[in-house]
N, C-alpha and C positions, 0 to 999 in steps of 0.2 A: 421775820417770815419763817414759817416752819419748813424744814428741809423735806424734799421728796423722799418718801420711804424706800422706793425702789432704787433710787440713786444711792441712798445710804447703804442698802444691802449690797449693791454692786461694789461700792468703794471698799468694803471690808475685804474683798478678794483682790480687786484690781489695783487698789491704792491710788485710783484716780482722785483728783480733787472733786468736790461735790458738783461743781458746775460742769466740769468735764464729763462726769458720769451722767449727769442729767441730759447733756447734749447728746451723748451716745444713745441713751434710751429714746430720746425724741427721734434720732436718726433711724433707729431700727424698729421702733414701735414697742410698746409695753407688752405685746403678746409674747415676745421672746423672753420675758422675765428679766431677772437681774443679770444673769450671765448667759448670753445666747449660746446655743449649741452650734458647732461648726457643721457646715455641709460636709458630706463624706470626703470629697476631694480636699477641701480646706483642712479637715481634721488630719488627713494623711500628710499633707505638707507640714502642718504644725508638729506632728509626731516626729517626723524626720528632723525638723529643726531643733526640737527640744532634746532629742538624743545627742545632738552635737553641742548645744548650749550647756547640757548637763555635764559635759567634760570640761568643767570650768577651771581654767588655770591662768588667771590674770597675771600680768607682769608685776602689778602692785598688789601685794597680798597683806592683809591684816586679819586678826581673829574676828573682828566685827565687820568684815567687808560686806558690802551690799550683795544680797543673794543672787548669784548668777548674772549680775550686771543689769538687772531690770529694776527701774524705779517704779514703773507702772505698766499695765497692759490695757489695751482697749479692744476687746473682742467684738466682732460682728459675725453674723451668720456666714458670710462669704469672705472674711478677711480678719486680720488682726494687726494692731499697731503696737509696737514695743517701745517703751520709753527707756532709752539707754543713755546714761550720762556720757558726755564727750570723753571722759577719762577712760571708759571701758569699751568704747566703740572699736578700737583696733583689736581688742581681745575677742569680741564677738565675731568680727570679720574673720580673724584667724581660725576660729572654730568652725565657721560655716563654709568658707571658700573651698570649692572643689579643686583638688590638686592631684598631680601625677608626676612621676619621675621621668627623667630622660630615658632611662632603660625601658620603662613601660611604653613610652611613646614610640621607641625604636622597634620594639617587638611585643606588641600588646596581645598577640595570640600564640602563646607558647605552651599550649597544653593545659592551661589553667586560666581561671578568670582573671582579668586585669585588676590591679589595685588602684583605688581612688580614695584619697583622703578628703575629709570634710563632707559636705553634703552633695552627692552626685547630682548633676543636672541643675544645680542652683545658678540662677542668673540674676542680674540686677538692672534696674532701669531708673535713672534719675527722674524725679518728678517734683520740680521746683525746690522747695525747702525740705524734701524728704527723698528717700530712696525706696523703691519697691523691689522686694525679693520675690522671685517666682521660679518655676521649673517647667520646661516644655512638657506639655501633655497633662499637667495637673492644673485644674481650674481653681487655683487658690493664690493668695497674695499675703505677704508680710510687709508691712510698712514701718519704716524707721524714720521718725521726724528728726531733722538735723538743725543744729544751731545756725549753720550757714550752708549754702548749696555745695560748696567745694569740700566740705568736711569728709564726706564718704570716700572720695578719691584719695585724700591724704591718709585716712585711716587704713585703707587697703594697702597703700604703699608701706606704711609701718608694719602692718600684718604680714605683708609679703616678705619683709626683711627678717621675719622670724624663721623663715625656711632657708635652706642653703641654695646655692645657685643651680643645683640639679633638679629642683622642684619647679613645676610649671603650673600656672593658673589656667584651668581649662576654660573658664569664661573669657579669658583673653584670646585663646586660640579659636574658640567657636562661640561667639557671644549670643547667638540666636537659636542654637540647636545643640543637641547632645553631641559631644565629641565621640568618635568611635571607641575610645577607651572607656568612657562613661557608659556607652551602650553595651559594650562587652561585660562590664562590671555588673550592671543592673540586670542584664539578661542572664548572667550566671547565678543570680540570686533571685529568681522569680518570686519565691515565697516572701521576700523582704521588700522588693521594689516594684513588683507588677501591680497595676491597678486591679483591684479585686482579689489580690492574693491574701495570704494569711496576715501579713503585717497591715495591709490596708484595712482588713476587717477588724483588726485589734487596735487601730489607731485612736479610737474614741477616748480611751482613758488618758493617753498621753496628751491629747489635745485639751481635754478638760483640766488636766494638771497645769499646762501652760497658761490657760485662761484664768487661773487662780494663783499662779506661782508667787507674785509679790506678797499676797496676803498670807500664804503658807509659810513663806520665808521670814516674815516680819518678826515673829517672836524669838527667832533663833540666830545663831552666828556659826561660823565655821561650817559652811554647807558643803555637801558633796552629793553627787547623784550619778548613778550609772544604770544602764539598760542591759537586761539580758533578754534576748528574743527566744521564745520557746515554741516557735512554729504555731500550730493551731491553738496553743494555750495563750498566745499573745505575748505582750510585753510584761516582764517583771521589772518594775521600776523601783530601784533602791534609793530611798531618800534618807540621807544621813546628816547628822550634825553632831558637834562635839562640845561638851562642857557648857551646854545651854540648859533650857528647861526640859522637863519630861514631855513625852508625846502628847499628853492631854491638852497641851497648850494649843494644838491645832485640831483636835478631834471634833470640837463643836463646829469648826468651819467645814471640815471634810465631811461630816455626817449630817449637816443641816438638811432638813427634809425638802427644802425648796432650792437652795443654792449650792449645796455641797456636791461631792462626787457620788456617782452611782456605785458605791462600794459598801462593804460591811466588814465588821471586825470578825476575823476567824479566832474564836476563843482558845483553840489549842489546849483544851483542858484547864484553862484558867478562868476564875470568876471574872465577870465583866468589870468589877471594881478594880481589879489589878491594873487595867489599862489606863486608869485615871489616877494611879498612885505615883509617888516619887520614885518607886523602885522599878517602874516599867522602863525597859530599854529596847523593846522590840514589839512591833505590832504588824501582823500580816492582814492585809485588807484586799480580798479578791474583788474584782470588778464584775458587775452584772452582765456587761457586754464582752467579757474576756479580759485577760490580763490581771495584773496584781500590783498593788502599791505596798511596799514594805517601808515602815518607818523605823529608823535605827538611831539610838542615842548612845554615843560613846562618851565615857567619862574617864578622864585621867585620874591617877592617884593624887592625893593631897600634896605629896612631895613634888610631883611633876607640875601640878598647877602652880605651886609656889615658885618653882623655877621659871615657869613661863611668865608669871606676873612680874618677876624681877629681871626679865631679859632686857637687854639694851636694844630696844626696837630701832633706835636711831642708827645703830651700827649696821643693821640689816639693809638700810636704804641704799648703801653704796655697793651692793653686790653687783656682779657683772650684768645680770638681767636688767636691773633698774638703770644702771649707767647707760646701757645700750638703748633702752627705751627713751630716756631723756635726750640722748644724742639724736635719735631719729626724729623726735618731736621738734628739735631745733632745726634739723636739716630740712624738714618738710613744712615748717611754719605751722605746726600743729599746736593747739592750746596746751601749755605745759602742765604736766601732772605733778610737778615738784611741790606745789602748795599742799598736796595731799600726803606728803611724806613725813611731815612733822608728827612725832608720837604724841 
């Protein structure tokens, strides 16, 4: 039986299995195309989440690690599901959970806005074999399917242990509403966190990136991403990889006239062919709705690459971070990551 063309197009970006992609298209209706656009509130939630997920620093790192811990995504107009392997769930939880220190909680209004780590206002709700992430006042949802219903709570315990004892989880203190520290923090940055503010208006590009992130990451290894917020200019998203292929490997995905991002190449006095060559290491791509996506390719010298290729990866497995993570997995009965540590 021939495969559904729309599902094939969708899978190129989301990395869903064909049947999964077909079910998603039937759920939302083909009028939304291969990759649905998020509603404005949903796009805002996704942009805030991607900004934190982009600060990817997993406990178990290898040069060919899965890009930002996402195996697949399943975008809908008013929600998105993220396929996160059990191995990386604590790392994603640690990046997203809203935190604040004892000092901040003791004196949150001391002449400057309060500090909140992670994603301010993020809350979670168990939903059978998945967990729903949401934020008060934002009509959006992020769903994470789980291998077992108790996995999220265990992942949060492991993630919590990444912080010292002076750090508090704000969703524990106020599970159904913004904590006063979160409110002070977000109200102190209205251009970033207010509905209808500059970041809200610029969130479309970041949402569109998240909805295609597995496909964008697939050709490459050693990923990095960071966000620079430029007020009314929107997000400048820096997407970087090292010692992989040139940027052209994703240009056809990003610039596809139906399924790609609403961006264009800024030639910067270069012929267009340069951006499809082996020598291209940087592409600036402004978004039609604001913001910018920059692709960067870093290349080590041949001598450094040779040293990396001959490094004893097995020796790295017993560093303090890895030992601590394995210990926490045993303490909380979490599926062990040790099987992934063999070089």
